[in-house]
N, C-alpha and C positions, 0 to 999 in steps of 0.2 A: 139850790145846786151850785157847786164850786166852778171857778171858771175852768179848771183842768177837764171838769167833766162836760162842761159845755163844748169846749174845744174838741174832744172825742167824740161827741154826739154831731158835731158839725162837720169834722171830717168824715165820718160814715156816711152820713146823709148825703154830701156833695161828692161821694165817692173820690174822695183825695188820698187814698193810700196807694201803695203803703208810703211812708215816709223815707225819705234819704237824708244821713245827716252825721254830723261829727259833734256832739253836744258837749256842751261845758257846763258850769255852775249854774248859769243864767236859764238854762232849757230845762235842767232838772225838774222845776217845777210842773212845766206844762206837759212833760213826756209821761207823767204817771198814768195816762188812761190810754196811752198809744201802745199797740200791741205789736203791729206791723211794721218794723222799724230796719231798714238797711244800714249798718255802721260802716263808714270808711275812716282811713287814717288820716283824711286831709279834706277839709271844707269842699275844697275846689272840686274834688272826685264826688262828692254828694250831688253838688250843681250838676256836674256832666252827667251822673247817671240819671237825674230826675229829667234832663234835657232829653236823653236818648229815649227814656221810657215815654215821655211825651208824645214825641215824634212818633213812634213805632206803633203805640197804642192808640192815638188820635183821641187824646184825653189830655185833660189837666193833670199836672204831678205836683207832688209838695217835697220842698228839701226843707231842712232845719239846720240853721247856721249858729254858729256859737258868737252871739253879739257883735261887736265891732270888729275885734279881731278875725274871726271867722267870715264875717263878710267881707272884709279885706282880701282875706286870702281866696275868695271864690269871685273875685271881681271881673277877671278875665273872661270867667264861664258865664256871668251874669251878662257879659257884652256878647259874647257868642251865641246865648239864648235869645238875646235882641236880634242879632243877625239873621239867626237861623228860624226866627218866628217861632220859639219853641213856648207854649203856655204853661210856663212853670210859676207855681206859687211859691215864692220865697219866704221862708219865716226866719227870725231871728229874735233870741232872747234880749231883752233890755234890763238893766239893772233897776232895782226896786226903786219905784217912783218916791219912795218916803225920803230917800237921801238924794236925789238925782242934783238937788242944788248944789250939793258937795262935790260934784264931779267924781264920784268913786271909780275906781278902778273898773273896766269893763263896760263902761257907759259911754256915750256918745251921741252924736246927731245921725242916727242910721237914715232918716229918712233923706238928708240932704246928701248924704256919702252916696246913695243909690240911685237919687233922683232922675239923673240924666239918662239912664238905662232900662227903666222900667216903665210900664205905661200906667199903675196905679201904685200909690204907696199909702200906708195908714198906720198909724201907732194906736193899739189898743187903749181905750181910756177907762172903759170899767167892762164887767165879763160880758153885760148884754151887748156890747158891741161885736163879739165874737161872729155870731152867724151872718149879721149884716154885711160885716166887713169881708169875711172870706166867701160869701156868696157874691158879692160885688166883685171882688178879686178874681175869682175863677171866671166870671161871666166877661169881663174885661179882658182877661188873658184869651180867651177863646174866640173873641170877637175879631174879624180881619180887620187888618192885618194882625195875626197874634202875636203874643210876645212876652216876657216875665212881668210880674206883678211882685209886690212887696208889702210883708205885714211885720211890723214891730210888735213884739209881745212883753211887756215888762213883767217880771217874774211874780211880783206881789199881786197882780191881778189874778193870778191862778188860783188864790186862796180866797177870792171873795164870792160873795153869794149873789146869784141873780136869778129870776125868774123870767125864762124866755119861751115863746111860742116854739112850736115844732117848725124846725128849718126846712125848706123846700130847695130841691135841686135846680141846677141852672139848664134850659132848654134855649138853643140858639138855633135861629133859621138861617141855613148857608145859602140858600137857594135864591141869590140876588140875580134879578132878569129884569129885562128891558126892551120889549118886544120892537119898539120902534128904533131904539140904538140899534139891535141886532140887525133890522132890515138897512138901516143907514151904512152899518160896516160893510155888509154884504153887497151894497152897492157900490162902495168905494172899492173893493176886492175886484167885482165884475167889472169896472171900468177902469181899471190898471192893465198895464202892458205886460208887466213882468213882478209879480209879487213874490216875496219870500216870507217864511214862517220861522219863527222863534219861539220855541216853547220853554216853560220855566217850571219851576218847583212844584207851582199848584197844581200841575198835571198829576203829580204825584200824591198831593195833598188830597186832592178830590179824587181820586184814583179815575182820571179821566183818559187812560193810555189809549183804551179800544175807540172813544169818540176822536182823537188827536190823528190816531192812524187813518182812521176813516176820512176825516176830513183832509187831511195831506193826500191821500190816495186819490180823492175824488178832484183836488185842485191840481195835483201832479207837479208841484214845484219842490226845490229845495227846501230841507228842514235843518233847523240849528238849535243847539241848546243855549240858554242863557249864559253869559259868562259867570263863573263860580257858583254854579247852582248847588245849595245845600244839598239836594237830594236828585232822585231821578227826575227826567222831563220828558223822554220819549222813547220809543222803542228804537233802540240803537240798531237792530238788525234790519229795520225797515228798509226797503230800497231808496225812500226818500231821505234819509237822514245824512247829512253832510259835516257833522262834527260840532263840537263845542266851540262856540265863540269865545276868544280870548279878550281878557278885560283890558283893552287898550284901543282907543278911539279909530286910531289910523289903521290898525289891523281889521276892526269892524269894518269900517270904510271901504277896504279892498274887497272884502266879500260881497259887499252889495254894490259893487260899481255898475252893474247891468240891471239892477233891480230899481224900480220905480216906486214900489211901495213896500213896506216892511211891517209886517204884523207880529206883534209880541203877543203871545196867548199865555197867561198864567206866569209871566217871567217879567223881569227889568233888567236895566243896564246896570253893570258895575264896572269901575275903571279901576286899574292899578297895571303898570306906573303910569305917570304924568306923560301924554304927548300933546303937542300944540294944536293938532287939528280936532275941530269939534265933531261931533257924532253925527254922521247921516247929513250931510249938507245936501241941499235940493231934494230930499227925498220926501216922500208922504209915509209919516210913522203913525202906527196905531198902538196903544196898548190897551190890552183887556184882561181883566182879572180881578182880585179883590184886595190886592195888595200893589199898589202902583205908587211911585215916587213923583211923577209929574216933571221929571228932570227935561224931558223934550216927549215932542209928538202929542197927539191926543188921546185923553184917558177915556175909558168906559169902565165903570163898575159893575161887572158881570161876572157871576160864576163861571170859569171856564168851561167847565163841563156842559154847563146848561148852553152856555154859548155855542160849542162845538155841534152840542145835540140838535140844536134848532138851526144854525146857520148852514149846516152841511146839506140841507134841503132846498136851498136856494143858490148855492155858489155855482159857477161855470169853471170849466176846466182852463187851466192857464198854461199849462206846460207840460213836458213828458220827461222830468228829471228822473234819472236813475244813477245812484251813486256808482262810480266806477270801482271795479274789482282790484284789491291789491294784492299783484301778482308777486311783488316782492317779499310781503310780508314772511311766507314760508322760508326763504332763504336768509332773512334776518334772523329769524329764531335758530335756524341751523349754525349760523354763525357765531352766535351769543352764546351757545352752551358752554364754550371754553371758558369765557369770561364771566360766564354768570350774570349776562345781561339781565335787565329788568324784564325786557319783552319775552326773553325765554321762561325766567322764572314764572311770570303772571300767566302766561300761555299753560304752562304746566298746572299750576294751581287752579285755573279756570277748570279743567279737565275733572277734578275733582271735587272741587267747591262751586260748581255752577248753580246749585239750588240755594245756596248761602246769600244773607244779606251780609253786603260788604261795607264795613265803616273803615273809611280812607283818611289816613293820615301820611301817606306816604311822601306828600308836599312836591319833591323835584319829580316823582314817579306818578302823581296824580293823575294827569293826562292819559298815560298807558293804562293806569287801573281802570279810567271810566271805558276807554277804548277797547280793554279787553273784556271786561265783567258786563259791561253794557248797563242799561237801566230797564227797569220794570217797577212796578209798584212794591214799595217798602224794601227796596232791594238794596240801594245804595245811598249811605249818609255821610256828609262829611262837615267840618266846620267852615263856615262862610268867612267867618271873621278873620281868618289866617293865623289863630292862635295855635299853639303846640301844647300837647297833652290832652287834648278833647276825646280823640277817639278811644282810648283806654276805657276812660269814665263812663261816655256814651254806650259803648259796646256792651257794659254791664248792666245798663238800664234797659237796652234791648233785649241782651241774653236771657232777662227773667223769665220773658213770655216765649222768645225765640232761640231753641237750642241750636238753631243754625244759623250762627253769626261768626264771620270771620273778620278779623282786623290786618288790614295790611299797613304797616306803620314803618318810618325810618327810625334808625338807631337813637339819633338825638331825640326825636319826638318821644320815643317809647320810655325814654329816662324820666321824662316830666311829672308822670303821674305812674310810675312803675309799681308804686304801693297799692294800686288798684288792683294788683294781683291778689294781695291778701282778702279782699273782699270777694273777689272770685272765688277763690279756694274755701273760705269760710262758708260761703252760701251755696257752693256747689254749681255756679254759674258756668256752662260748658262753653266759653268764649275761646275761638282759637286764633292765636296770634301768629303773623307772619312778619318778621322782624327784618327787612331788607338794610343790611349793614354795609353802608357803603363808607363808613369810617369818618364822615365828617358833615357839616352842613352845606349838603352841594346845593342847596336854592340859594345860599348867599355867595358861595363860590360862582355860580351862575350868572346871577345879578351884577356881581363884581368884574365877572368877563366882558358883559356887555357895556356896562356903564363907568367902571372904577377898576380898570384892569391892573393897577398896581396892589388892589386889595386881596387879588384872587387867592394868593398863596400865603394869607395871613396865618400864623400858627394857631390862632383861636377859632379858625373855621375848622380844624382838624380834631377829630375825636378818637382817643385810643380807649374805648370801652369794653370791660367784660361784660357784655349784656347777659352772657348765658349764667354767669355766677349770681348777677344781681337778681335776675328771673328766680332761678332755683333757689335763692334765700329765702322766697317767700312761699315756699313749699310747693310749687307749680312745676309739673313736668316740663322739662326743657332738652331741646336738642339742637345741634348744629348741623345743618344740611351739606350732603356730598353732592358732587358735581352731578349725580344722576337724579337729584331730588327724590330718591324713593321714600324719603322722610316725610312727604306729603302725605302718603298714603297712612304713617303713624299718626300725624297731625290729625287726620280727619277720625280717627278711630276714638271711642269712649266718650263719656258723659260728663268730663270734667275738663276744667281749664288746662290748654297746652301753649306752647311758647315754640315756635320753630325759628330757628335764626339762621339767615341765608346771607352768607358773605358775599354781596353783590357787586357788580362793576362799580368801579371807583372814578371812570371817566366823567368829566364835566360838561355837560350837555349846554350849548348857548340857548337858554330857552326865552331871553329877554332880546330885545332888538338891539 
């Protein structure tokens, strides 16, 4: 059996299809047996599609990049897959091994190029390596904490012969549990005076929303989301939900001034920007989950769904927290109608797209996106790494299986991977886009406003983009919204990709200290 035939059989057995990619000459030999292939116009978009597909479908996915140049093009997306804990099996073609000694064009040290961002990397040495390497790659990618892996495939290996046994698929047990540890944690909670809960992305990963709400309800205390979660964390409509933590130590410490115990479940802490105070001084801090960094506090490696299901039987009520009603919200929506404020736009969008999965890259408006649309299982995704261009690509991967996918994105971010619209059009992926066009990089203006006020009005923070023409140039239906946002109904209709541009409020909010 030829190497490319072994590869085809291995991918089929391991359920590592479809393949997302932008191939070059070094990839042609390996693609001869691949039938389910999504073409993108840039390697980075292929990686982003694989990321979104893996997260939404709770599986490992496969991306095919073009040698060293293609891997270089996709590096920021590899980094995001690492931060998002996305189980992506990344492949790239390597030059023919018979003349690597001469450093031919398109050759390079692929393993070391990507080594700091992946959990496992290997370069195929002979065709019999293929089933073992890919099986290991899938298993390691899916083992918590999940993340991307990498396999380099020299092009000449695809034409060598080998006999291999039938490959077997991977099965991983995620039910990490420890009854004594659960009892110990419950005792610490029951002994505390005023605990607080912080839920993280693993609530969505393990679909533990029901268990989280029951646990919080019985405990009766305030609930927060981990800072900069890559996906949903808790039912935001629940009466115990008190908002997202901001990624700054001082701001988090202020939230927990009156708490003696902070319990992170399925999440961790992320910091940005720098502030001099250390996190949670004088507090008892517990982290429970399968992805824990040990930055502070005590860690317990337990599946959060299992923990919540067992611990709720023994915890005692500790408070009577109910989030206050926001009586000013309706007035704010009404005031923003004339200026096309973000709250007004998103309030109207939610009325029509409430049952859609939201892929968020609004950046300066992300806090409002999360607060407006809320969290539930597989209903919110964003790039934890802070990169731009991810949402368009990831939404295409999600949209393959989920026809109800909505991207909310800023004008600057949209232009990073706008060529993804070509892939959406070609494969009839019905993703809908709301582009919030505020005419500039407002997140940079806001940061400058707080820390470097002399930088806020630099001309390179302003954009003058004809977003409508750019989007329409890829053959995707595009409209610009009027003041009453009636075009949202048009955006909702049909089973093809569409883009709606909203010329939104340009005021720069002070989002940082």
